[in-house]
N, CA, C and O atoms as a Maestro MAE file, in Angstrom:
{
 s_m_m2io_version
 :::
 2.0.0
}

f_m_ct {
 s_m_title
 :::
 protein
 m_atom[348] {
  # First column is atom index #
  i_m_mmod_type
  r_m_x_coord
  r_m_y_coord
  r_m_z_coord
  i_m_residue_number
  s_m_chain_name
  s_m_pdb_residue_name
  s_m_pdb_atom_name
  i_m_atomic_number
  :::
  1 25 100.569 92.488 69.882 1 A "MET " " N  " 7
  2 3 101.984 92.795 69.863 1 A "MET " " CA " 6
  3 2 102.495 92.901 68.423 1 A "MET " " C  " 6
  4 15 103.306 93.773 68.110 1 A "MET " " O  " 8
  5 25 102.021 92.014 67.554 2 A "LEU " " N  " 7
  6 3 102.453 92.054 66.158 2 A "LEU " " CA " 6
  7 2 101.955 93.317 65.470 2 A "LEU " " C  " 6
  8 15 102.667 93.905 64.656 2 A "LEU " " O  " 8
  9 25 100.737 93.733 65.793 3 A "GLU " " N  " 7
  10 3 100.191 94.950 65.197 3 A "GLU " " CA " 6
  11 2 100.973 96.175 65.638 3 A "GLU " " C  " 6
  12 15 101.269 97.049 64.823 3 A "GLU " " O  " 8
  13 25 101.312 96.248 66.920 4 A "LYS " " N  " 7
  14 3 102.052 97.398 67.439 4 A "LYS " " CA " 6
  15 2 103.418 97.534 66.773 4 A "LYS " " C  " 6
  16 15 103.892 98.647 66.549 4 A "LYS " " O  " 8
  17 25 104.040 96.422 66.462 5 A "SER " " N  " 7
  18 3 105.367 96.471 65.845 5 A "SER " " CA " 6
  19 2 105.279 96.603 64.328 5 A "SER " " C  " 6
  20 15 106.301 96.648 63.644 5 A "SER " " O  " 8
  21 25 104.058 96.666 63.805 6 A "GLN " " N  " 7
  22 3 103.798 96.777 62.366 6 A "GLN " " CA " 6
  23 2 104.438 95.629 61.593 6 A "GLN " " C  " 6
  24 15 104.965 95.815 60.496 6 A "GLN " " O  " 8
  25 25 104.384 94.457 62.181 7 A "THR " " N  " 7
  26 3 104.924 93.263 61.555 7 A "THR " " CA " 6
  27 2 103.996 92.797 60.447 7 A "THR " " C  " 6
  28 15 102.782 92.720 60.637 7 A "THR " " O  " 8
  29 25 104.559 92.492 59.306 8 A "VAL " " N  " 7
  30 3 103.787 91.973 58.184 8 A "VAL " " CA " 6
  31 2 103.852 90.450 58.235 8 A "VAL " " C  " 6
  32 15 104.934 89.864 58.200 8 A "VAL " " O  " 8
  33 25 102.697 89.822 58.318 9 A "ILE " " N  " 7
  34 3 102.627 88.364 58.374 9 A "ILE " " CA " 6
  35 2 102.483 87.838 56.956 9 A "ILE " " C  " 6
  36 15 101.524 88.169 56.260 9 A "ILE " " O  " 8
  37 25 103.437 87.016 56.529 10 A "GLN " " N  " 7
  38 3 103.390 86.463 55.180 10 A "GLN " " CA " 6
  39 2 102.565 85.192 55.117 10 A "GLN " " C  " 6
  40 15 101.904 84.928 54.113 10 A "GLN " " O  " 8
  41 25 102.596 84.406 56.175 11 A "GLU " " N  " 7
  42 3 101.813 83.173 56.214 11 A "GLU " " CA " 6
  43 2 101.379 82.919 57.648 11 A "GLU " " C  " 6
  44 15 102.182 83.007 58.577 11 A "GLU " " O  " 8
  45 25 100.114 82.608 57.814 12 A "GLU " " N  " 7
  46 3 99.590 82.280 59.139 12 A "GLU " " CA " 6
  47 2 98.926 80.915 59.060 12 A "GLU " " C  " 6
  48 15 98.200 80.607 58.115 12 A "GLU " " O  " 8
  49 25 99.191 80.116 60.067 13 A "ARG " " N  " 7
  50 3 98.669 78.754 60.079 13 A "ARG " " CA " 6
  51 2 98.258 78.406 61.504 13 A "ARG " " C  " 6
  52 15 99.031 78.599 62.443 13 A "ARG " " O  " 8
  53 25 97.063 77.904 61.662 14 A "MET " " N  " 7
  54 3 96.555 77.523 62.976 14 A "MET " " CA " 6
  55 2 97.057 76.122 63.309 14 A "MET " " C  " 6
  56 15 96.731 75.157 62.617 14 A "MET " " O  " 8
  57 25 97.844 76.018 64.362 15 A "SER " " N  " 7
  58 3 98.493 74.744 64.677 15 A "SER " " CA " 6
  59 2 97.504 73.647 65.062 15 A "SER " " C  " 6
  60 15 97.784 72.469 64.838 15 A "SER " " O  " 8
  61 25 96.368 74.002 65.630 16 A "GLN " " N  " 7
  62 3 95.390 72.980 66.011 16 A "GLN " " CA " 6
  63 2 94.671 72.401 64.791 16 A "GLN " " C  " 6
  64 15 94.399 71.202 64.734 16 A "GLN " " O  " 8
  65 25 94.367 73.256 63.823 17 A "LYS " " N  " 7
  66 3 93.617 72.815 62.639 17 A "LYS " " CA " 6
  67 2 94.518 72.216 61.569 17 A "LYS " " C  " 6
  68 15 94.119 71.298 60.852 17 A "LYS " " O  " 8
  69 25 95.722 72.735 61.467 18 A "SER " " N  " 7
  70 3 96.634 72.305 60.410 18 A "SER " " CA " 6
  71 2 98.065 72.242 60.952 18 A "SER " " C  " 6
  72 15 98.891 73.090 60.616 18 A "SER " " O  " 8
  73 25 98.358 71.249 61.782 19 A "PRO " " N  " 7
  74 3 99.692 71.183 62.400 19 A "PRO " " CA " 6
  75 2 100.797 70.933 61.373 19 A "PRO " " C  " 6
  76 15 100.577 70.316 60.330 19 A "PRO " " O  " 8
  77 25 101.975 71.423 61.697 20 A "LEU " " N  " 7
  78 3 103.135 71.181 60.844 20 A "LEU " " CA " 6
  79 2 103.503 69.704 60.874 20 A "LEU " " C  " 6
  80 15 103.343 69.026 61.889 20 A "LEU " " O  " 8
  81 25 103.991 69.228 59.753 21 A "THR " " N  " 7
  82 3 104.476 67.851 59.695 21 A "THR " " CA " 6
  83 2 105.961 67.836 60.047 21 A "THR " " C  " 6
  84 15 106.623 68.874 60.041 21 A "THR " " O  " 8
  85 25 106.462 66.673 60.345 22 A "GLU " " N  " 7
  86 3 107.893 66.502 60.639 22 A "GLU " " CA " 6
  87 2 108.733 66.983 59.452 22 A "GLU " " C  " 6
  88 15 109.751 67.648 59.641 22 A "GLU " " O  " 8
  89 25 108.311 66.649 58.237 23 A "ALA " " N  " 7
  90 3 109.047 67.048 57.031 23 A "ALA " " CA " 6
  91 2 109.057 68.567 56.873 23 A "ALA " " C  " 6
  92 15 110.067 69.136 56.460 23 A "ALA " " O  " 8
  93 25 107.948 69.226 57.194 24 A "GLU " " N  " 7
  94 3 107.894 70.688 57.091 24 A "GLU " " CA " 6
  95 2 108.827 71.339 58.104 24 A "GLU " " C  " 6
  96 15 109.480 72.337 57.800 24 A "GLU " " O  " 8
  97 25 108.889 70.783 59.295 25 A "VAL " " N  " 7
  98 3 109.775 71.331 60.326 25 A "VAL " " CA " 6
  99 2 111.238 71.112 59.936 25 A "VAL " " C  " 6
  100 15 112.063 72.006 60.125 25 A "VAL " " O  " 8
  101 25 111.565 69.957 59.404 26 A "GLN " " N  " 7
  102 3 112.936 69.704 58.953 26 A "GLN " " CA " 6
  103 2 113.320 70.680 57.844 26 A "GLN " " C  " 6
  104 15 114.440 71.189 57.826 26 A "GLN " " O  " 8
  105 25 112.405 70.941 56.931 27 A "SER " " N  " 7
  106 3 112.657 71.899 55.856 27 A "SER " " CA " 6
  107 2 112.872 73.299 56.427 27 A "SER " " C  " 6
  108 15 113.774 74.019 55.999 27 A "SER " " O  " 8
  109 25 112.046 73.677 57.385 28 A "LEU " " N  " 7
  110 3 112.175 74.982 58.021 28 A "LEU " " CA " 6
  111 2 113.525 75.120 58.720 28 A "LEU " " C  " 6
  112 15 114.157 76.174 58.641 28 A "LEU " " O  " 8
  113 25 113.968 74.079 59.394 29 A "LEU " " N  " 7
  114 3 115.272 74.118 60.066 29 A "LEU " " CA " 6
  115 2 116.421 74.277 59.074 29 A "LEU " " C  " 6
  116 15 117.439 74.889 59.395 29 A "LEU " " O  " 8
  117 25 116.262 73.732 57.877 30 A "ARG " " N  " 7
  118 3 117.313 73.886 56.852 30 A "ARG " " CA " 6
  119 2 117.355 75.306 56.289 30 A "ARG " " C  " 6
  120 15 118.381 75.727 55.754 30 A "ARG " " O  " 8
  121 25 116.253 76.045 56.404 31 A "GLU " " N  " 7
  122 3 116.164 77.391 55.833 31 A "GLU " " CA " 6
  123 2 116.660 78.487 56.768 31 A "GLU " " C  " 6
  124 15 116.823 79.629 56.338 31 A "GLU " " O  " 8
  125 25 116.903 78.165 58.041 32 A "VAL " " N  " 7
  126 3 117.336 79.174 59.006 32 A "VAL " " CA " 6
  127 2 118.731 78.849 59.540 32 A "VAL " " C  " 6
  128 15 119.231 77.737 59.369 32 A "VAL " " O  " 8
  129 25 119.347 79.835 60.185 33 A "ASP " " N  " 7
  130 3 120.669 79.647 60.791 33 A "ASP " " CA " 6
  131 2 120.590 79.485 62.310 33 A "ASP " " C  " 6
  132 15 121.397 78.776 62.911 33 A "ASP " " O  " 8
  133 25 119.604 80.153 62.925 34 A "GLN " " N  " 7
  134 3 119.490 80.161 64.380 34 A "GLN " " CA " 6
  135 2 118.059 79.816 64.782 34 A "GLN " " C  " 6
  136 15 117.100 80.215 64.121 34 A "GLN " " O  " 8
  137 25 117.933 79.067 65.875 35 A "VAL " " N  " 7
  138 3 116.628 78.700 66.417 35 A "VAL " " CA " 6
  139 2 116.584 79.125 67.881 35 A "VAL " " C  " 6
  140 15 117.445 78.744 68.674 35 A "VAL " " O  " 8
  141 25 115.580 79.911 68.229 36 A "LEU " " N  " 7
  142 3 115.353 80.319 69.614 36 A "LEU " " CA " 6
  143 2 114.152 79.537 70.114 36 A "LEU " " C  " 6
  144 15 113.062 79.645 69.552 36 A "LEU " " O  " 8
  145 25 114.341 78.749 71.169 37 A "ILE " " N  " 7
  146 3 113.279 77.885 71.674 37 A "ILE " " CA " 6
  147 2 112.874 78.361 73.064 37 A "ILE " " C  " 6
  148 15 113.669 78.330 74.003 37 A "ILE " " O  " 8
  149 25 111.618 78.803 73.177 38 A "ALA " " N  " 7
  150 3 111.085 79.282 74.447 38 A "ALA " " CA " 6
  151 2 110.354 78.154 75.153 38 A "ALA " " C  " 6
  152 15 109.429 77.549 74.611 38 A "ALA " " O  " 8
  153 25 110.793 77.888 76.378 39 A "LYS " " N  " 7
  154 3 110.136 76.886 77.226 39 A "LYS " " CA " 6
  155 2 109.977 77.513 78.599 39 A "LYS " " C  " 6
  156 15 110.954 77.665 79.333 39 A "LYS " " O  " 8
  157 25 108.758 77.877 78.948 40 A "GLY " " N  " 7
  158 3 108.526 78.545 80.226 40 A "GLY " " CA " 6
  159 2 109.222 79.892 80.264 40 A "GLY " " C  " 6
  160 15 109.017 80.727 79.384 40 A "GLY " " O  " 8
  161 25 110.046 80.105 81.280 41 A "LYS " " N  " 7
  162 3 110.751 81.379 81.422 41 A "LYS " " CA " 6
  163 2 112.111 81.378 80.738 41 A "LYS " " C  " 6
  164 15 112.793 82.403 80.720 41 A "LYS " " O  " 8
  165 25 112.507 80.260 80.183 42 A "ALA " " N  " 7
  166 3 113.829 80.139 79.560 42 A "ALA " " CA " 6
  167 2 113.733 80.200 78.039 42 A "ALA " " C  " 6
  168 15 112.752 79.760 77.439 42 A "ALA " " O  " 8
  169 25 114.769 80.754 77.440 43 A "VAL " " N  " 7
  170 3 114.895 80.765 75.981 43 A "VAL " " CA " 6
  171 2 116.261 80.188 75.649 43 A "VAL " " C  " 6
  172 15 117.288 80.690 76.106 43 A "VAL " " O  " 8
  173 25 116.262 79.142 74.860 44 A "ARG " " N  " 7
  174 3 117.507 78.466 74.478 44 A "ARG " " CA " 6
  175 2 117.811 78.794 73.021 44 A "ARG " " C  " 6
  176 15 116.918 78.755 72.174 44 A "ARG " " O  " 8
  177 25 119.045 79.110 72.732 45 A "SER " " N  " 7
  178 3 119.475 79.426 71.377 45 A "SER " " CA " 6
  179 2 120.315 78.277 70.831 45 A "SER " " C  " 6
  180 15 121.261 77.821 71.473 45 A "SER " " O  " 8
  181 25 119.954 77.819 69.640 46 A "LEU " " N  " 7
  182 3 120.695 76.744 68.981 46 A "LEU " " CA " 6
  183 2 121.005 77.135 67.544 46 A "LEU " " C  " 6
  184 15 120.247 77.869 66.910 46 A "LEU " " O  " 8
  185 25 122.118 76.640 67.043 47 A "LYS " " N  " 7
  186 3 122.355 76.725 65.607 47 A "LYS " " CA " 6
  187 2 121.374 75.761 64.963 47 A "LYS " " C  " 6
  188 15 121.083 74.705 65.525 47 A "LYS " " O  " 8
  189 25 120.867 76.106 63.804 48 A "SER " " N  " 7
  190 3 119.873 75.233 63.174 48 A "SER " " CA " 6
  191 2 120.445 73.851 62.878 48 A "SER " " C  " 6
  192 15 119.710 72.864 62.860 48 A "SER " " O  " 8
  193 25 121.748 73.780 62.647 49 A "SER " " N  " 7
  194 3 122.374 72.485 62.379 49 A "SER " " CA " 6
  195 2 122.376 71.585 63.616 49 A "SER " " C  " 6
  196 15 122.502 70.366 63.495 49 A "SER " " O  " 8
  197 25 122.235 72.179 64.805 50 A "GLU " " N  " 7
  198 3 122.202 71.415 66.054 50 A "GLU " " CA " 6
  199 2 120.776 71.072 66.484 50 A "GLU " " C  " 6
  200 15 120.569 70.155 67.278 50 A "GLU " " O  " 8
  201 25 119.795 71.807 65.961 51 A "ALA " " N  " 7
  202 3 118.402 71.627 66.378 51 A "ALA " " CA " 6
  203 2 117.764 70.452 65.648 51 A "ALA " " C  " 6
  204 15 118.036 70.205 64.473 51 A "ALA " " O  " 8
  205 25 116.922 69.743 66.362 52 A "THR " " N  " 7
  206 3 116.161 68.644 65.771 52 A "THR " " CA " 6
  207 2 114.675 68.962 65.912 52 A "THR " " C  " 6
  208 15 114.303 69.788 66.745 52 A "THR " " O  " 8
  209 25 113.830 68.330 65.124 53 A "PRO " " N  " 7
  210 3 112.389 68.551 65.294 53 A "PRO " " CA " 6
  211 2 111.918 68.283 66.725 53 A "PRO " " C  " 6
  212 15 111.007 68.954 67.207 53 A "PRO " " O  " 8
  213 25 112.520 67.322 67.402 54 A "ASP " " N  " 7
  214 3 112.119 67.034 68.785 54 A "ASP " " CA " 6
  215 2 112.389 68.208 69.725 54 A "ASP " " C  " 6
  216 15 111.688 68.370 70.724 54 A "ASP " " O  " 8
  217 25 113.401 69.031 69.417 55 A "ASP " " N  " 7
  218 3 113.674 70.217 70.229 55 A "ASP " " CA " 6
  219 2 112.520 71.212 70.165 55 A "ASP " " C  " 6
  220 15 112.343 72.020 71.076 55 A "ASP " " O  " 8
  221 25 111.745 71.157 69.102 56 A "LEU " " N  " 7
  222 3 110.662 72.106 68.874 56 A "LEU " " CA " 6
  223 2 109.317 71.596 69.383 56 A "LEU " " C  " 6
  224 15 108.296 72.261 69.209 56 A "LEU " " O  " 8
  225 25 109.311 70.441 69.999 57 A "ARG " " N  " 7
  226 3 108.063 69.857 70.506 57 A "ARG " " CA " 6
  227 2 107.801 70.294 71.948 57 A "ARG " " C  " 6
  228 15 108.719 70.521 72.737 57 A "ARG " " O  " 8
  229 25 106.517 70.398 72.250 58 A "GLY " " N  " 7
  230 3 106.093 70.699 73.612 58 A "GLY " " CA " 6
  231 2 105.871 69.414 74.388 58 A "GLY " " C  " 6
  232 15 106.160 68.329 73.883 58 A "GLY " " O  " 8
  233 25 105.361 69.521 75.613 59 A "PRO " " N  " 7
  234 3 105.160 68.341 76.454 59 A "PRO " " CA " 6
  235 2 104.110 67.365 75.913 59 A "PRO " " C  " 6
  236 15 104.114 66.190 76.280 59 A "PRO " " O  " 8
  237 25 103.219 67.838 75.050 60 A "THR " " N  " 7
  238 3 102.192 66.951 74.484 60 A "THR " " CA " 6
  239 2 102.695 66.174 73.278 60 A "THR " " C  " 6
  240 15 102.026 65.261 72.793 60 A "THR " " O  " 8
  241 25 103.889 66.546 72.792 61 A "GLY " " N  " 7
  242 3 104.426 65.892 71.600 61 A "GLY " " CA " 6
  243 2 104.165 66.668 70.328 61 A "GLY " " C  " 6
  244 15 104.730 66.358 69.279 61 A "GLY " " O  " 8
  245 25 103.305 67.683 70.415 62 A "ASN " " N  " 7
  246 3 103.049 68.543 69.257 62 A "ASN " " CA " 6
  247 2 104.133 69.613 69.183 62 A "ASN " " C  " 6
  248 15 104.819 69.889 70.168 62 A "ASN " " O  " 8
  249 25 104.279 70.211 67.999 63 A "PHE " " N  " 7
  250 3 105.246 71.294 67.861 63 A "PHE " " CA " 6
  251 2 104.749 72.520 68.618 63 A "PHE " " C  " 6
  252 15 103.558 72.831 68.611 63 A "PHE " " O  " 8
  253 25 105.677 73.206 69.269 64 A "ARG " " N  " 7
  254 3 105.342 74.408 70.031 64 A "ARG " " CA " 6
  255 2 104.814 75.490 69.097 64 A "ARG " " C  " 6
  256 15 105.186 75.571 67.927 64 A "ARG " " O  " 8
  257 25 103.945 76.311 69.649 65 A "ALA " " N  " 7
  258 3 103.407 77.451 68.917 65 A "ALA " " CA " 6
  259 2 103.536 78.667 69.823 65 A "ALA " " C  " 6
  260 15 103.490 78.536 71.047 65 A "ALA " " O  " 8
  261 25 103.692 79.817 69.252 66 A "PRO " " N  " 7
  262 3 103.815 80.074 67.824 66 A "PRO " " CA " 6
  263 2 105.230 79.789 67.329 66 A "PRO " " C  " 6
  264 15 106.172 79.662 68.111 66 A "PRO " " O  " 8
  265 25 105.345 79.693 66.016 67 A "MET " " N  " 7
  266 3 106.650 79.655 65.348 67 A "MET " " CA " 6
  267 2 106.690 80.881 64.456 67 A "MET " " C  " 6
  268 15 105.832 81.073 63.595 67 A "MET " " O  " 8
  269 25 107.699 81.705 64.676 68 A "LEU " " N  " 7
  270 3 107.856 82.909 63.873 68 A "LEU " " CA " 6
  271 2 109.232 82.900 63.237 68 A "LEU " " C  " 6
  272 15 110.237 82.630 63.895 68 A "LEU " " O  " 8
  273 25 109.260 83.196 61.967 69 A "ARG " " N  " 7
  274 3 110.533 83.256 61.253 69 A "ARG " " CA " 6
  275 2 110.766 84.686 60.794 69 A "ARG " " C  " 6
  276 15 109.892 85.319 60.201 69 A "ARG " " O  " 8
  277 25 111.961 85.176 61.082 70 A "LYS " " N  " 7
  278 3 112.371 86.499 60.629 70 A "LYS " " CA " 6
  279 2 113.764 86.342 60.052 70 A "LYS " " C  " 6
  280 15 114.722 86.077 60.779 70 A "LYS " " O  " 8
  281 25 113.871 86.507 58.750 71 A "GLY " " N  " 7
  282 3 115.157 86.302 58.103 71 A "GLY " " CA " 6
  283 2 115.624 84.877 58.299 71 A "GLY " " C  " 6
  284 15 114.931 83.933 57.921 71 A "GLY " " O  " 8
  285 25 116.794 84.715 58.888 72 A "LYS " " N  " 7
  286 3 117.386 83.392 59.098 72 A "LYS " " CA " 6
  287 2 117.251 82.918 60.551 72 A "LYS " " C  " 6
  288 15 117.977 82.027 60.991 72 A "LYS " " O  " 8
  289 25 116.306 83.531 61.292 73 A "THR " " N  " 7
  290 3 116.088 83.155 62.687 73 A "THR " " CA " 6
  291 2 114.663 82.658 62.876 73 A "THR " " C  " 6
  292 15 113.717 83.233 62.337 73 A "THR " " O  " 8
  293 25 114.518 81.583 63.647 74 A "LEU " " N  " 7
  294 3 113.220 81.000 63.952 74 A "LEU " " CA " 6
  295 2 113.002 81.070 65.460 74 A "LEU " " C  " 6
  296 15 113.827 80.587 66.235 74 A "LEU " " O  " 8
  297 25 111.886 81.674 65.872 75 A "LEU " " N  " 7
  298 3 111.501 81.718 67.282 75 A "LEU " " CA " 6
  299 2 110.366 80.726 67.476 75 A "LEU " " C  " 6
  300 15 109.343 80.796 66.796 75 A "LEU " " O  " 8
  301 25 110.556 79.803 68.409 76 A "VAL " " N  " 7
  302 3 109.583 78.739 68.650 76 A "VAL " " CA " 6
  303 2 109.080 78.835 70.083 76 A "VAL " " C  " 6
  304 15 109.875 78.854 71.022 76 A "VAL " " O  " 8
  305 25 107.758 78.895 70.256 77 A "GLY " " N  " 7
  306 3 107.167 78.998 71.582 77 A "GLY " " CA " 6
  307 2 106.995 80.451 71.987 77 A "GLY " " C  " 6
  308 15 107.573 81.351 71.378 77 A "GLY " " O  " 8
  309 25 106.192 80.669 73.024 78 A "PHE " " N  " 7
  310 3 105.904 82.037 73.456 78 A "PHE " " CA " 6
  311 2 106.740 82.421 74.666 78 A "PHE " " C  " 6
  312 15 106.763 81.729 75.684 78 A "PHE " " O  " 8
  313 25 107.424 83.546 74.520 79 A "HIS " " N  " 7
  314 3 108.176 84.181 75.607 79 A "HIS " " CA " 6
  315 2 108.111 85.667 75.303 79 A "HIS " " C  " 6
  316 15 108.738 86.139 74.354 79 A "HIS " " O  " 8
  317 25 107.354 86.406 76.105 80 A "GLU " " N  " 7
  318 3 107.050 87.799 75.782 80 A "GLU " " CA " 6
  319 2 108.293 88.646 75.516 80 A "GLU " " C  " 6
  320 15 108.338 89.376 74.526 80 A "GLU " " O  " 8
  321 25 109.283 88.560 76.370 81 A "GLU " " N  " 7
  322 3 110.487 89.385 76.198 81 A "GLU " " CA " 6
  323 2 111.263 88.993 74.938 81 A "GLU " " C  " 6
  324 15 111.733 89.859 74.201 81 A "GLU " " O  " 8
  325 25 111.393 87.703 74.699 82 A "ALA " " N  " 7
  326 3 112.091 87.243 73.492 82 A "ALA " " CA " 6
  327 2 111.342 87.687 72.244 82 A "ALA " " C  " 6
  328 15 111.958 88.050 71.242 82 A "ALA " " O  " 8
  329 25 110.022 87.659 72.302 83 A "LEU " " N  " 7
  330 3 109.215 88.080 71.158 83 A "LEU " " CA " 6
  331 2 109.392 89.567 70.883 83 A "LEU " " C  " 6
  332 15 109.499 89.974 69.726 83 A "LEU " " O  " 8
  333 25 109.423 90.379 71.932 84 A "LYS " " N  " 7
  334 3 109.644 91.821 71.759 84 A "LYS " " CA " 6
  335 2 110.986 92.078 71.088 84 A "LYS " " C  " 6
  336 15 111.076 92.896 70.172 84 A "LYS " " O  " 8
  337 25 112.023 91.392 71.535 85 A "GLN " " N  " 7
  338 3 113.351 91.573 70.946 85 A "GLN " " CA " 6
  339 2 113.393 91.051 69.516 85 A "GLN " " C  " 6
  340 15 114.054 91.631 68.655 85 A "GLN " " O  " 8
  341 25 112.697 89.972 69.273 86 A "PHE " " N  " 7
  342 3 112.674 89.338 67.960 86 A "PHE " " CA " 6
  343 2 112.040 90.248 66.916 86 A "PHE " " C  " 6
  344 15 112.510 90.337 65.782 86 A "PHE " " O  " 8
  345 25 110.959 90.927 67.318 87 A "LEU " " N  " 7
  346 3 110.246 91.796 66.383 87 A "LEU " " CA " 6
  347 2 110.993 93.082 66.188 87 A "LEU " " C  " 6
  348 15 110.549 93.946 65.432 87 A "LEU " " O  " 8
  :::
 }
 m_bond[347] {
  # First column is bond index #
  i_m_from
  i_m_to
  i_m_order
  :::
  1 1 2 1
  2 2 3 1
  3 3 4 2
  4 3 5 1
  5 5 6 1
  6 6 7 1
  7 7 8 2
  8 7 9 1
  9 9 10 1
  10 10 11 1
  11 11 12 2
  12 11 13 1
  13 13 14 1
  14 14 15 1
  15 15 16 2
  16 15 17 1
  17 17 18 1
  18 18 19 1
  19 19 20 2
  20 19 21 1
  21 21 22 1
  22 22 23 1
  23 23 24 2
  24 23 25 1
  25 25 26 1
  26 26 27 1
  27 27 28 2
  28 27 29 1
  29 29 30 1
  30 30 31 1
  31 31 32 2
  32 31 33 1
  33 33 34 1
  34 34 35 1
  35 35 36 2
  36 35 37 1
  37 37 38 1
  38 38 39 1
  39 39 40 2
  40 39 41 1
  41 41 42 1
  42 42 43 1
  43 43 44 2
  44 43 45 1
  45 45 46 1
  46 46 47 1
  47 47 48 2
  48 47 49 1
  49 49 50 1
  50 50 51 1
  51 51 52 2
  52 51 53 1
  53 53 54 1
  54 54 55 1
  55 55 56 2
  56 55 57 1
  57 57 58 1
  58 58 59 1
  59 59 60 2
  60 59 61 1
  61 61 62 1
  62 62 63 1
  63 63 64 2
  64 63 65 1
  65 65 66 1
  66 66 67 1
  67 67 68 2
  68 67 69 1
  69 69 70 1
  70 70 71 1
  71 71 72 2
  72 71 73 1
  73 73 74 1
  74 74 75 1
  75 75 76 2
  76 75 77 1
  77 77 78 1
  78 78 79 1
  79 79 80 2
  80 79 81 1
  81 81 82 1
  82 82 83 1
  83 83 84 2
  84 83 85 1
  85 85 86 1
  86 86 87 1
  87 87 88 2
  88 87 89 1
  89 89 90 1
  90 90 91 1
  91 91 92 2
  92 91 93 1
  93 93 94 1
  94 94 95 1
  95 95 96 2
  96 95 97 1
  97 97 98 1
  98 98 99 1
  99 99 100 2
  100 99 101 1
  101 101 102 1
  102 102 103 1
  103 103 104 2
  104 103 105 1
  105 105 106 1
  106 106 107 1
  107 107 108 2
  108 107 109 1
  109 109 110 1
  110 110 111 1
  111 111 112 2
  112 111 113 1
  113 113 114 1
  114 114 115 1
  115 115 116 2
  116 115 117 1
  117 117 118 1
  118 118 119 1
  119 119 120 2
  120 119 121 1
  121 121 122 1
  122 122 123 1
  123 123 124 2
  124 123 125 1
  125 125 126 1
  126 126 127 1
  127 127 128 2
  128 127 129 1
  129 129 130 1
  130 130 131 1
  131 131 132 2
  132 131 133 1
  133 133 134 1
  134 134 135 1
  135 135 136 2
  136 135 137 1
  137 137 138 1
  138 138 139 1
  139 139 140 2
  140 139 141 1
  141 141 142 1
  142 142 143 1
  143 143 144 2
  144 143 145 1
  145 145 146 1
  146 146 147 1
  147 147 148 2
  148 147 149 1
  149 149 150 1
  150 150 151 1
  151 151 152 2
  152 151 153 1
  153 153 154 1
  154 154 155 1
  155 155 156 2
  156 155 157 1
  157 157 158 1
  158 158 159 1
  159 159 160 2
  160 159 161 1
  161 161 162 1
  162 162 163 1
  163 163 164 2
  164 163 165 1
  165 165 166 1
  166 166 167 1
  167 167 168 2
  168 167 169 1
  169 169 170 1
  170 170 171 1
  171 171 172 2
  172 171 173 1
  173 173 174 1
  174 174 175 1
  175 175 176 2
  176 175 177 1
  177 177 178 1
  178 178 179 1
  179 179 180 2
  180 179 181 1
  181 181 182 1
  182 182 183 1
  183 183 184 2
  184 183 185 1
  185 185 186 1
  186 186 187 1
  187 187 188 2
  188 187 189 1
  189 189 190 1
  190 190 191 1
  191 191 192 2
  192 191 193 1
  193 193 194 1
  194 194 195 1
  195 195 196 2
  196 195 197 1
  197 197 198 1
  198 198 199 1
  199 199 200 2
  200 199 201 1
  201 201 202 1
  202 202 203 1
  203 203 204 2
  204 203 205 1
  205 205 206 1
  206 206 207 1
  207 207 208 2
  208 207 209 1
  209 209 210 1
  210 210 211 1
  211 211 212 2
  212 211 213 1
  213 213 214 1
  214 214 215 1
  215 215 216 2
  216 215 217 1
  217 217 218 1
  218 218 219 1
  219 219 220 2
  220 219 221 1
  221 221 222 1
  222 222 223 1
  223 223 224 2
  224 223 225 1
  225 225 226 1
  226 226 227 1
  227 227 228 2
  228 227 229 1
  229 229 230 1
  230 230 231 1
  231 231 232 2
  232 231 233 1
  233 233 234 1
  234 234 235 1
  235 235 236 2
  236 235 237 1
  237 237 238 1
  238 238 239 1
  239 239 240 2
  240 239 241 1
  241 241 242 1
  242 242 243 1
  243 243 244 2
  244 243 245 1
  245 245 246 1
  246 246 247 1
  247 247 248 2
  248 247 249 1
  249 249 250 1
  250 250 251 1
  251 251 252 2
  252 251 253 1
  253 253 254 1
  254 254 255 1
  255 255 256 2
  256 255 257 1
  257 257 258 1
  258 258 259 1
  259 259 260 2
  260 259 261 1
  261 261 262 1
  262 262 263 1
  263 263 264 2
  264 263 265 1
  265 265 266 1
  266 266 267 1
  267 267 268 2
  268 267 269 1
  269 269 270 1
  270 270 271 1
  271 271 272 2
  272 271 273 1
  273 273 274 1
  274 274 275 1
  275 275 276 2
  276 275 277 1
  277 277 278 1
  278 278 279 1
  279 279 280 2
  280 279 281 1
  281 281 282 1
  282 282 283 1
  283 283 284 2
  284 283 285 1
  285 285 286 1
  286 286 287 1
  287 287 288 2
  288 287 289 1
  289 289 290 1
  290 290 291 1
  291 291 292 2
  292 291 293 1
  293 293 294 1
  294 294 295 1
  295 295 296 2
  296 295 297 1
  297 297 298 1
  298 298 299 1
  299 299 300 2
  300 299 301 1
  301 301 302 1
  302 302 303 1
  303 303 304 2
  304 303 305 1
  305 305 306 1
  306 306 307 1
  307 307 308 2
  308 307 309 1
  309 309 310 1
  310 310 311 1
  311 311 312 2
  312 311 313 1
  313 313 314 1
  314 314 315 1
  315 315 316 2
  316 315 317 1
  317 317 318 1
  318 318 319 1
  319 319 320 2
  320 319 321 1
  321 321 322 1
  322 322 323 1
  323 323 324 2
  324 323 325 1
  325 325 326 1
  326 326 327 1
  327 327 328 2
  328 327 329 1
  329 329 330 1
  330 330 331 1
  331 331 332 2
  332 331 333 1
  333 333 334 1
  334 334 335 1
  335 335 336 2
  336 335 337 1
  337 337 338 1
  338 338 339 1
  339 339 340 2
  340 339 341 1
  341 341 342 1
  342 342 343 1
  343 343 344 2
  344 343 345 1
  345 345 346 1
  346 346 347 1
  347 347 348 2
  :::
 }
}
C-alpha cells in the first residue's frame, strides 16, 4: 500500500526488535496535533494534548503498530480505510 501511494519512508523501525520507549512516545505526542488510533474496526481521533501513551497501547501492553506520522498527524494501529485516507 505504501509503494502504491509512492510514500517516502523517512524512518522505519521494527516494533518487535526495537520497541518504542514511553519517553519516545511522549516526545512523539508533543510533536503532533492529532492522533488517530485504530482499534479493530473503529478509529478514534484525539487531540495530541488529550492522548496519553496508554491510549496507544494494544491489549498486550505494547504500543500498537504500525505508527505512521504525516505532518502533524499520527496514525496508530492498522485500519485499511484510515490508512488509505491518511496516505
